[in-house]
N, C-alpha and C positions, 0 to 999 in steps of 0.2 A: 504494500500500500504506500506508494511513493509520494504522491502529492500531500497526503495527510502527514507524512513525516514520521516522527518517533511515536508510534502508538504503543500503547501497552494494552510503555512502558519503559626499645627500652623506655621504660615508661615511668620510671621514678628515680630520682637521685637518692643517694644514701640518706641525706637529711630528710627526704620526703617520706621515709617510712613512718614518721610520726604523723598522726592524722588529726592533731589538734587544730581547732579553728574551723572545722566543718561541722554542720549540724548532723545530729544523729537522733532520729525520732524515737520516742519511747512508747508510743501507742500507734496503732494502725490508723491511718487516715481514711477518709471515705473512699478515696481512689483505691487504696490497697485493700480495703474491706470488700469493695465491689469485685475486684479481680481475684480475691481469695475465696469468693463464693461462687458456686456453680450458677451460671447464667440460665435463667428460665424465661421463656416468653410469658408475658402477663396475659391473663385471660381477658378477653375483650367482649363485653356484652352491650356496649353502648355506641362505640365508634365504628365507622366504616374503615376498611383498610386504606392506608394512605398510598400504598404502592412502593415497590422497591426503591430504596434510596430517596424516598419521599416524592417520587415521580408519580403523579396521579394516574397516568396512562398505564402504569405497570401493576395495577391491582390484579391483572390476569395476563397470561402469556400473549394474548392477542394485541396487547398494548405495544409490543415491539413493532408491529406492522404500522401502527399509527405513527410512532416515532420515526420509523424509516420513511414513510410517505411525507411527513412534514419536513424531514431533512432534505429529501430529494427536491421538494417544491422550493425550499429556501435556497438550495444550491442553484437551481435554474435562475432564480431571481438575481443571485450574486454574480453568476456568469454574465448575465445581461448587463449588470452594472459595470463589471470589469471591462467588458468589450465595447461599452458605449463611449462615445466621444463627449458625453455630458456628465461624466462622473463628478461627484462633489467631495471626494475624500481621497487620501493616499491609496495607491494600488496595494501596498503591503497590508493596509487595514482591511481591504476587501478580501484579500487572499487569506488573512488570518481568520476572518469570520467564516470564510468558506471551510477552512481547516477545522475550526472549532465546531462548526455545525456537524461535520462528518464525524469528528472524534467523539463528540458527546454520545453518539449512537454506537460507533464502532468500538470504543473502549469499554463502554458499559456492556455491550452485547458479548464482547470477547470474554470479559470477566464472568458473566452469567453462564456463558457456554461452558466454561471450564469448571465452575464451582457450584452451580445450583443443583440441589439434590433431586429436583423434580423434572422428569423428562420433558413435559410440555413446555416448561420455561426454557429448558436447555435447547430444545429443537427450534423454538421460536427465535431465541437469541442467535442460534446458528444460521437460520434463514436471514436474519438481519445482517449478520456478518457478510454473508454471501452477496446480499443485495448492495450493501455499501461498497464492497470490493468491486462490484460491477460499475457503480457510479464512479469510483476512483479510476478504474480502467478507462472509462469514457472520458474523464477529465484529462487523463494522461495522453489522450490522442487528440485533444482539442487544440489544433494548431493556432487558431486565433487567440485563444486564452494564453498560450505559450508566447505568441508574438508580442502581445501587449505587455506581458511581464518582462520579457527580454529587453524590450525597448526602454522600459523604466530602469532596469539594471544597467544597461549599456549607456544610456544617455541622460538619465535622471528623470525624476517625476515632475509633473506640472505643478505639484505642491512642494513646499520646502520639506526636506527630510532630515532626520538625524542619522548619526553613525549606526545606531541600533536599527533604525528603519532599513538602512542600506544593507546591513549584515543579514537581517532576517529575509529581505527580498532575495538576496543571493542564495540563501539556504533553500528557499522555495524554488528558485530556478534550478539549483542542483538536483533537488528531488524530482523536478519535472524531467530533467535530462537523463536521469537514471533509467527512465522508461524508453529512452531512445527517440523522443519526439523530434529532436533536432536532426535526425538522420533521414536518409532517403527511405521511402516506404518499405522497400524490401528488407533493409537493415533494421528498421523499427520493428517489423513483424518478427524478425529473427530474435531481437531482444525480448519481445513478449514471450516467444516460444521458449527461449532459454530460461527465463524467469520461472515459467510454469514447470519446466523439467526439473530445475534445481529444487523447487519447492517439493515436488512429488518424490524425487529421489532422496531428498533430505529427510522426509517423514519416514521413508522406508529404512534409511540408515539408522535413524534414531531408534526405531523399533528393534532393529537387529542388534544394536549396541547393548541392549538390556536383556536380550533373549538368553535364557539359561543354556548351558551346554549339557547335552544328554549323551552319556556313553554307557557301554556295557560294563557291568560291575567288575569284570575280569581285568579291565584296564588299570584298576587301582589295587595296590596291595591290600590283602584282607584286613591287616591291622589298622588301617585308617579309613575303611569304608564307612564306619559308623559316624564319622564326622559329617557325612553328606546325606542329603535326602535320597531315599531309595523308592523306586516304583517297580516292583517285580525284579527283573534282572537288570534294570537300568538304574544308573546313578545320575542325579541332577546336580550340576555345579552352577550356582546362580550368582556367585561373587568370588572375590579373591581370598576370602577367609583370612584377611590380613592380620587379625589380632588373635588367631588361634595359637594356643600354647604349643601345639605339635608342629615342629618344623617340616616334617614330611607332608603333613596335610596342607600347610601353607604352600609348599612347593608344588604339590599336585594340583591344587586349586589354581595357582598362577599359570601353570603350563596348560591346563585343560581349558580354563576360561578364556585365555588369550591365544588359544591355538588358531592359526589362520583359517578364515572362512572365505572361500573363493567368491561367493555371491556378494558378501559384505565388502570385500576388497574391490570388486568390480564397481560397486556402487560408489565407493569413495573416489576411485579413479575417474569415473564418469562425472561426478559432481565437480571435482577439481578442474577437469577439462572444460566443462560447461561454464564454470565461473571465470576461467581465464578467457574464454572466447567472449563472454558477456562484457568483460572489462575492456578487452581490446577493441571490440566493435564500438564501444562508447568512448574510445579515445584514450584509455589508460594503458600504461605498459604492462600492468598486472592487476589481478584482483586486489592484492594488498594495497596498491596505490589508490584504487577506488574506495576501499574500505576505510582508509586512513585520512581521506580528504576531510578537512575541517576538524580533525581531532587535535588533542593537545600536542602530540608529537609530530603530526602532519604528514610524515613520509616514512616509508619502510626502511630507508637507509639510516634514519635516526634511531629507529627501533633496533636495527642490527648493531649499530655502534653501542647503544645502551646495553644490549645483551652481552656483547663482547667484553666491555669494560667490567660489567658485573661478574661475568664468568671468571675473569682473571683474579678479581678480588675474592671470589667465593672459593676458588679451588683449594687453597691450603686450609681454609676454615672448615669446609665440608669434609676434607680428609680427616681432620681431627674428630669430627662427629662419627664418621664411619669406623675409625680406629676404636673408638669407645664402644660402639655397637658390636664390632667384631670380638672385642675382649669379652663382652657379656655373653656372646654366643659360645665362645670357647669355655667359659666358666660353666655353662650348662651341659658340657660334655656331649654336645651333639655329634652325630656321626660325621656330618659334613660341617666343617667349621668356617669355611669361607662365607663372608657376608654376601647375601644376594638380595635382589630387588624385592623379594617377597618377605624379607626380614625387617625392613626399616620401620613400618608402622608398629609392628609388635614390640620391638625394643624401645621405641620412643615411649609407648604406653607403659612398658615395664619399668623404665627408668623413672618416669614420673611417679609411679607408685612407690618404688623402692628408695630412690635417692631423695626425693622431695616429699615422700609420704603423702602423695596426692591421690585421692580416690574420689571419683565423681559422686558416689553415694554419700561420702563423708560431708560434702559441701551442699548437697541438694536441700537439706532442711533449712538452710539459711537463705535459700533463693526461692521462696514461694513466688508465684506469679504476681501476687499483690505487692510483695516487697520489691520485686524488680520494676514494676510499673511506678512504684513510689520513687525508686532510684532514677528512672527516666524523668519523672516530674521534677525531682531535685535538680537534675542537670539543666533542664530547660528553664526552670525558674531562676536559677543562679546566673545562667549565661544570657538569657534573653528576656527575663521577666514574663515568661509564658507558663501557664499551668494547664495541665491536662485534666479535663473535667468529664467524668463518666456521665453520659447523657441518656436519659430514658428515651427509647425509640417509640414511634407511633406504630400501631398494629399494621403488619404487612411491610414495614420498612426494611426488615432484614430477610435474608434468603434462608436462614436457618435459625433455630431457637437458641443457639449458644454464641451469638455474636454480641460484641460490645461496641458502643459508639463513643468516641472521644471528641469533645469540642476542644479545639486548640485556642486558648483564650489569652490574649496579651493584656497586661495590666492597664494599659491606656488605650490601645487600639481596638480592643474588643475581640470578637471571634474572628480568627484568621482563616479557619477551615475546619474540616472534619476528617477524622481517621476512623474507619471501621476496622475492628480487630477480629479477624476470623482465625482463631488461635488453635482450635482443637481438631484432631483428626476425625475423619468420617469416611464412610465408603464412597468411592468415586471421586474424592477430592484429590487434586494434584499433590503428589508427595514431595513438595519442595517449599522452602521458605522464600517468599517473594513479596514484591510491592506492586500494586496495580494503581494506575491513575484512572479514576472514573470521570473526573472533570478537572481540567487544567485551569489554573488561575490566569486572569488577564484583566487589563484595564478596560472598563466599559465606557461607552460614549458619554454617559452622564457623569463620569468621573469616579463612580464607585468601582469596587473590585469584585470580579466573579470569584467566589471562594473556591479554593481547591478542595477536592474530595478524593480520598485515596483509600485503599484497602491494604492492610498488612496481613499476609497469610503465613501462618506457622502450622506445624503439625504436632502439637503437644497432646499427650495423653491426659484425659480428664481423670482426676482422682476418683478411685473406686469407692472411697470411703468418705467420711464427712470432712476430711482435711482438704487443704488447698492443693492445687497442682504445683509440684516441685520441679524446678529446672536444674539440669546439670550445668556446669560452667560453660560448656560449648553452646548450650541452648541460650544462656544469658548473652553470650557473644552474638548469636544470631539475632536475638531480639533487638539488641542495641544496633546491630548493623541495619536491619530493616527499618528501624525507627530513624536512622540517619537518612535513608531515602525519603521517608515520609516527611521529616522536618525540612528537607531540601524543597519538597513540594509546597509545604506550608509557608516557608519563609521567602521563597522567591517572589518578588513583586515586579513581574515583568509586564511590559505593555502588551505582549502577545503570548497567547497560549502555546503557539508553535515552539516556543523556546522556554516554557515555564519549567521550573524544577528540574526533574530528571530527563527532560527532553533536550538532551545535549549529547555530545560525543561520549562513548562508553568509558574512555579512559578519564573523563572528567566526572561523569555521573557517579562513579564509584568512590570518589574522594570523600564526600561527606559521610557515607556509610562506613568506610574503612576508618575514618577518624573517630567515629563513635565507638569502635572497638577499643581504641586507646583509652577512652574513659572507662570502659568495662574492665580494663586490665590495670587500672590504677588503684592501689589499696586505699588511697584517701577517698576516692569516689565510692568504692565498694563499702567502705566503713559507714557511709551515710545511710545505707539501706539493708545491708546483709545482716538479717536478724532471724533467729530461730523461730519458725512459724508457731511453735507451741509456747516456748518460754519468753519469746521476744528478746532474748539475750543476744547482744551483738556478736558477730563472728570474732573469735580471738585474733589478736594482731598477728601472732605467728602463723595462723591458718591463712590469713589474708596475704601475708608475704609469700608463703609457700605456693598458694594458688596462683598469684600473679607471676611468680618466677617460672612456674611450670609451663606457662603459655609460650615461653620462648626457648624451650629446650630443643636443641638440634635445629635451630632456625636456619643455620647456614646450609645444611644439606637439604632441608625442605625448600628453601629459596632456590637452591641450585636445580632442584627438580622442576620448579615452576619456570625457571629460565629455559630448561630443556623443552618443556611443553610449548613455551612461547616461540622458541626458535623453530620447532617443528611446524607449528601453525603458520609461521611466516614463510618457511621454505615451501610448504605445500601450496601456498598462494602467491608464489613469486613467478617471475618470467620463466625460470628454468623448470618449473614444476611439470610441464607437459612434454618436456623434451628428453628427460633423462631417466633416472632410476624408478623402480617401483616404489610404492609408498613404504614398504618394509625396508628396502635398501636405504631409502632416505632416513628412515628412523634409525637404523643401525649406525649409519655414518654420524648423524647428529648426536646420538647418545654417547658415542665415543668422544665427541668434541666437547659436549656441554655437561655431561653427568658423570659422577665418579664411580658408578657401578656399571658393569658391562651389560651389553644386550644379551638377552636369553634367547638362544637359538630356537627356531620353530615357534616363535610367538609373534603376535601382531597386535600389540597394545593399542595402536592407533585405531583399530577397527571397533574398539569399545569407547573411544574418546568422543562422546557426543557433542562436546563443546566445539568441535570442528564445524558443526552445522550452525549452531546459534551464534558463535563468536567469530566465524570465519575471518582470519587475519587480525583479530582483535583480542586474542587471549592474553597478549602482553599487557592489556589494560590493568590486570590484577597487580602487576609489579609496578607500573608507572603510578597508579593511583595510591598504592601503598607508599611509594617513595615521596610523593607530594604530601600525603596525609602525615607522614613522619615528620616532614619539614614543618608543616603547620603546627603539629603538636609541640615540637621542640621550640619553635619560635614564639608561640602564643600561649600554650597551656601547660607545659611541663612543670613550670615553677608553681603555678596556681591554677589547677584545672577547672575551678568553678569561679573564675574571675569575670565579673560582669562587664568590665571595660573591654576585655579581650573578646568576650562573647559578642558584644554589640559590634565590635569591629569586624569580626568574622561574619556576622549576619549582614551588615550593611555593605561590606566591601567584597564579599565572596558569594554567599548564598543568594543574596537578593537578585543577582543578575541572571540566574538560571543559565540558559544557553544564549542569552541576548548579546554577549560579548564573546569574541573568539577565545576559546578556553586557554590557549597558550598565553595570550596577552593577559587574561584575568589572573592566571596562576603567577606569572612573572610579576605583575603589579602588586599582588597581595604579599608575596614573599620577598619583594624588592631584590629579586635575583633572576637572571635569565634561566629559562628551562633548557638545560643542555643534557646530553647523555651522561656526561661526567658528573654533573651535580646530582642527577637522579640516582646514579649508581652509588655515588659516595654517601648519599643519605642512608641507603639501605645497609651498606657495609659498616658505617659508623654505628648504626642502630644495633646490628648484630653483635658487634664487639662490646658495646655498652651492656647489652643484656647478658652476654656471656660472662662478663666480669661480675655482674650482680648475682647470677646463679652461683658462680664460684664462691663469692663471699658468703652467700647464704648457706651453702652446703658445707663450708669449712667450719662454720660456727658449731 
């Protein structure tokens, strides 16, 4: 959906171990109490249903058809306005309203299609998605609409414009040209065909990536068969069994689950070829060049330089990690003592438990869902003067009975927007933590602001007893991460919804969410809310320190693995991807260059790497966003993580712009430092070294 754009969708110094000066509540707040109580829909005897998200038309599934028809009618009117010689406003304003009109239906329908438990709603939403996609395809072939936009971008509007206006207009033009509208008709049709093929093949590849491997039981030694699911004479391997205590079972799972599959390999090869052709037809040297346009790093050669510098710095540090893991393996008296790729997750978890005495179950009682929400509220109150207010919903407003609704309320500005919290697992719900935009924020003609509406989706287990839902430390990290996305949407105050909040380049959109993980890893912040759900006793300081230290164990080798993944993703989408080796040969070569453990023969890990589809050429974004977030943390928050002055600066000079300013420029301005491969890599290396020193000091005591 090109014209619509982005639809959806060391952490403390030694002196900082003291947590004095920050508030620690002694009784549960109304917010914590609400989230520590099982949500139940209230019985409704007097009111009519208000409709999903308060939209009156959606009291029943047929309402999607009304929303669709209204959007199509409004779209026709806006097209007439844009192509008229008598328009009364900026071209970018017309295009943004066009985008907003379609997004309001498309984003809503896409979310309902994925998450609603009732088939009639799901099917109606799916029909709406298909209809809006058809409208977008029609717009992407409207040469007159393209002509008037290009004229404005090339020669200027008849009305005065700002730098933001010009930037957003250029983004709309780029979205337009991704459909090939600027090409001759035969080439444009080829672009449309390639996009359809890539979409279909990608869906098949994603399904194949999670398909279990089924083998005859004789393939496995009898002494490890009991580790796996059995169906008669067949054994099913559905994962890597990475944390199994049995080394032979880990190895067997690794070799079987990652064994090459010819059909899956052909799909990946065809996808990469189609993507390369799509990019070259549209005038790019490679798909990576196309994917990185308007990103923070902007070009593939910048990513490559960043990965090379980072690799050189990581190599000796990762070797130390691997030496420590290998020593642990030898101490276990395993038959095969060489450290292998299937060992690293197991020994990372093992060392956390033994060396740092960290066990997820030990910490969970201090992280009730209500306590964690109170922690988020503490962060937003201290940084921005914003509190999260649990809000009672109208009948029919939610799609399930266990949804919470938060109003995001500023102390002087009032309600900024709404966050719906879909936190609990249920049958048919996507098994992933994610953030959905339902309505993007934008400045309205009367000067008011269209409030952003988002959904945070997690997959927590509801408590089976009377107590609250308890989170493991990794779940706390995920909650803070997704709230980082949500607050980006809430605090962006952009003129145009096309660039609001997370509607920006991937390597920029992840920065606010990664930064929130730094708050979740700081003992001073955790001390403000980590309390036992029964006794309300705060988590002991030693536990806080051990927990935070454990999050950075073996980060050099883990970062090295992410560099390898990123380099592989770049190589697959480069100019050379269609001319040389097989995907497995490329993997073998790059693993030798970027990762400290050898390739395992007769495996094809890339055929299980589903991120190649969703993140094509942009997997590096994890590393770049972490490098930028690290620099922001160290510059603005490491000394005092709940400082209001720094929080306001971050809000006004970073979050508020959304994607309305080129992200490279925005990051450079905020950090007062040019974004270069060297500075990005240096940020990560310095962070790894600082955290290693802290872990060493803590474990030596």
